[in-house]
N, C-alpha and C positions, 0 to 999 in steps of 0.2 A: 550212469548216463552222463554224457559229455555236456549236455545243455541244461543240467539240473539248476544251475545258478540262475538261468533266465526265468525259470518257473517260480523261484522263491524270492527273487530280488525285491518285489513289491512288498512282500510280507515281512522280510527281515529289516527293511529300512526303518530307522528311527526307533528301534527296540534295543535300548542300551544293554539290558541284562539278558538278552535272548540266548536260549539254547534250543535249537531246532534239530531234531534227529529224525532220520528217515531210513526205513528198511524197505528194500525192494526184494520181493521173494519170488522165486521160481520153485518148482517142485523139488529140485535138488540143489538149489543155490540161494544164498542170501547175501546181499550187498548192503553195506551201511554207509550213510552220508551224514555229515553234520555241519551245522552253521552256527557260529558263536560270535556274538558282538561284545562279549565281556572281555575287557583287556587283560583281566587276571586269568591266566590260563589254568585250567583244572588238570590235575594229574589223573583224574578218573576217565577211563575210555568212554567216549560218548555213548557207545552202545550199552554201557552198563550204568548209565545215569538213571535215576529213578524219578518218575513223574506220576502225578495223579492222573488216572485215565478216565475218571468220571463215569459217564453212562455206558462206556464199553463194558463196564462191570455187568450190565444187564445180560449180555450174551453169556457170560460165565454162570450167572445165576440160573439162566434157562437150561444150560447144559447140566448143571447140578441136578435140576429137576429130572431131566431125562436119565441121568445116571442112577439116581435114587429110584426112579420108576423101573429101570432095568433090573435093579436088585429087589423089586417088589416091596420097597419100603413105603412108597406112595404111588398113586396113579395120577396122571395129569388130568384125568376126568373126575377126580375127587372134588366134592364141593368145598368151598372155602369155609363154610360154616362148621364143618367137621373139625377144623383145626383152630377155631377162635373160641377160646374158653370164656365162660362167664358172660357171653353175649348171645341174646336171642334176637335175631334179626333175619327175617325171611329172605331179604335180598341176598344175604351171604350164602343162602342155600340155592341160589339161582346162578351163581358164578362158580367157576372151577379154577384149579391151579393153572390149567391151560389158558384160561381167560386172562389171568394175571401175566403170564409169560408173553402173551401175544397182544397185550394192550387192548383187549376187547371186553373187559369186565364192566366198562362204564365208569370206573373210578376216575376222578379228575387227576390232573398232573400233580396236585398238591392237596393234602388234607385240608378241609375247611378250618380246622382248629390249629393249623401250623402257622404261627405268627412269626414272619420273617424279621420283623423289627426287633425281636429279642436279641438277635445277634446277626446283623446283616452280612458280616464277612465270613461267618461260619454257621449258616442258617439251619443246618440239620442237628447240630450238637445239642440243642436244648429240647429236641423232640423226644418224648419218653414213651415207654411202654404204656403208661397210663393214658397219655394223650392218644395213642393209637387205638387203644380199647374204647375210649370215649368217642372217637370219631366213628369207629366201626359199629358202635351200638345204635347210631342213628342214621348211618349212611343208607341211602336208597337211590341208586342210579339205574333202576330197572329199565327205564325207557331207552337207555343208551347201551344196554348189553348187546354185544355182537358188532357194534360200531367201533372203529379205531379211535382211541382216545389215549394219547401217550401219557403214561402214568408213572411217576416216580414212586408215589405211595403204593401203587399196585405191585411193582416188582420188589420194592422194599419189603412189603408184606410177604411176598413169596419167599424171599430169603429168610425172613423171620420164622416163617412156618417150617421151612426145611431144617433150620437149626433146632427148633423145638421137637420135631419128629425124630430127628437123629440123636438128640441130646448132645450135639456137638456145636462148637463155635464155627462161625462162617469160615474162618481161616483153616480150620481142621477139615471141613468139607472140601474146600478148595484144594488143599494139599492131597487129600486122599483120592479124589476123583479126577482132578485135572492137572495140577502143577507137578505133582510127583510123577505120574505116568508119562508126562510130556517133558520132564526134566526142565521145567520152568522154575528155577530156584530163586528168582528175583521178583516173584509176583505174590503179593499178600496185601491184606488190609493193615495189619499191625506189623511194623518193621522192627527188626532187631537193631542193635547199636551199630553194627557194621553197615547194614543197609541204610540206616539213617544218615550215615556219613556220605552216602551217594544220592540222597534224596534232595533234589533241587528246591530252591526257593521259588515260589510262584509269584507272578506279577499280573496286576490288572492291565487293561489295555493302555492305561496312562503311564505304565512303568512302575507304579507304586507297588512295593512288596506287600503281599497280603498273607494272612494266616493259611496254613494247611487246613483242609477240611476234616472234620470228624463227622462221619455219617451216622454214628450211634446205632440205634436199632434198625435203621434203614440202609445199612451198609451194602446190602444186596443190590441196591439201586445205583450205587456209584462210589463205593469205598475203596476199590482196589488201587494199589500203586504197582507200577511195573516199569520195565525197560523196553527199549526197542528191540533188544536181543530176544527177550522172552516173548514179546508179542509177535515177533517174526517167526519164532518156533511155533507159536499157536496158529498163525496163518498157514505155515507149512504143513502142520498136522491136518488142517482142514482141506488142504489140497492133495494130501498123500494118504491113501487108505491103509498104509502099512504102519499103524501105530496102535497102542493099547486101547484107545477109546474111539477108534475109527467108526464103529457102528453107531455110536451116540452122536458123533459129529455129523455123520451122514444124515441121521434122522433130523438134526437141526436144520439141515439144508432143504428139507422137503416142504413145499408149500402146503398150507392147510387152508381150505376154503371156509372162511368164516364171514357171515353176513353176505356181502357182495364182492369180496375181494380175497386175494391170497395173503395169508399172514405166515410168520415163521416163529419158531421158538427163539426169541432174542434178536434175531437179525432183521434188518431192513433190506428191501430189494430196490434196485435201481437199474437203469440202462445206460451203458456207455458204449458208443459206437456200435450199436445194435447187439451188444453182449450183455447178458444178465450178470449183475454183480450183487454179492451180499456184502453188507457194510454196517458199520455203526460208528458213531462219533461220541465225544464226551467233552464236557465243559464244566470246570469248577471256577471259583473266583480267581484262580491263578494259573490254570492250565487249560490246554485245548488239545484234543486228540482225534485221530481219524484212522480207521482201519477198513480195508476192503479187499475182496478177492473175487476172482473169476475161475471157476473150476474147469471150464472147457479148455482154456488156454494154460491152466495151472500157474497163474500169476497172482500176486497180491502186493499190497502196500501198507505200511504203517507210518504215520507221522505223529510225533509227540513234540509239544511246545510248552515252555514254562511261561507263556503269556496267554492270558485269557482274552476272549473276544468282547468282554464288557468291562466297564469301569466299575470298581468296587462301590462307588457312590450310587450306583444304579441297582443295588441288590434288591431293592423293593420291587424292581421290575424284572427280576431274574427269570421268573417263569414265563413272562411275556417273551423274553428273549429265547427261552427254550422252544417255545411254540414257533418262533421265527426259524430257529435252527431246524426243527422237524419239517417245516414247510419249505425249507431251503431258500428262504428269502434272507438276503444279506442284512444283518443288523447294522445300524448306523454308528454304534459305539465302537466298533473295532472290526478286525478282519478275521473271519473264521478260517481255520486251517483247511476245512473241507474243500473249499474252492481250489486251493493249491493242490491238495491230494488228488482231486478229480482230474485236473489238467495233467498231472504227472502220470496218473494211471491210464488216462486216455492215450498218452504217448507210448506207454508200455504195451497196451493192448494193440495199438496200431502196429508197433514193431513186431509183436508176436504173430499177428495175423499175416503180416507180409512174409514171415519166415515159414509159416505153416502151409 
């Protein structure tokens, strides 16, 4: 796109260490664009740089559920209580794996015993299996079942359950069901030494370098690292029905009426220029990401940045910021990449509509 610079200029200003990469996807074509403020030029092609993608991971976890359901290893209608050992809690018998994938279980965004102050810059690393079990033993959100409540603990629990059912690590499931079939060789939670060399440093909105995140047992909620090249292949697969997991991806695109609204396995839904888009975003203490697609016009977009939208000193308010992210209200601490992504995607949709 000739005018891409005009869309990103406000975002790129005053970010000394910024790497922003963008993938624009059509069913049969991918274009990459990059913007870098770091004077020290990298030898790594921008499309192969690795970023934390945060909550975009949740889309992958939901697709893992659908793939394992296709193999009859689990059912999305299975109750959660069936898979939580050594806990007797009637609430867990009222919610399902589908509830976890669609954020309708009633579970909060964060477990009540998850103390962020233990490690504000890496807040998930200290949360253990024992902590999760203790939380689930007393959890009761029955009154909120069926209502949308964005939940990191819920999708993290789903990923944890899928690993236990299969006897596999999350990365093994990811490789078997998604990344290997789609030839996404740069997408994983745990990186090898070569991949680590391409893994960018993350920065808070202030520009301060911050630690990479370790999602520990909740990796299914936000632990994946990936490149714009791989995520563009993922978007392309969602637009193109000629791939090994097409039937599962198609199922993830189907709305499910829950409560009083449509929900999806992993995806969010939005409208741009009267077109329905499926999307998700992600934010860690050092990275920000956005991914969206429109099947009707067969177009999509991926944006990855090594700048977060909040200051690391505000980690105690992290989940308040996430709520703002979900409600699409701009946080005051920094600029979310979503707004830039939507503006660019609107321009793409407008152009494709004029050509169709």
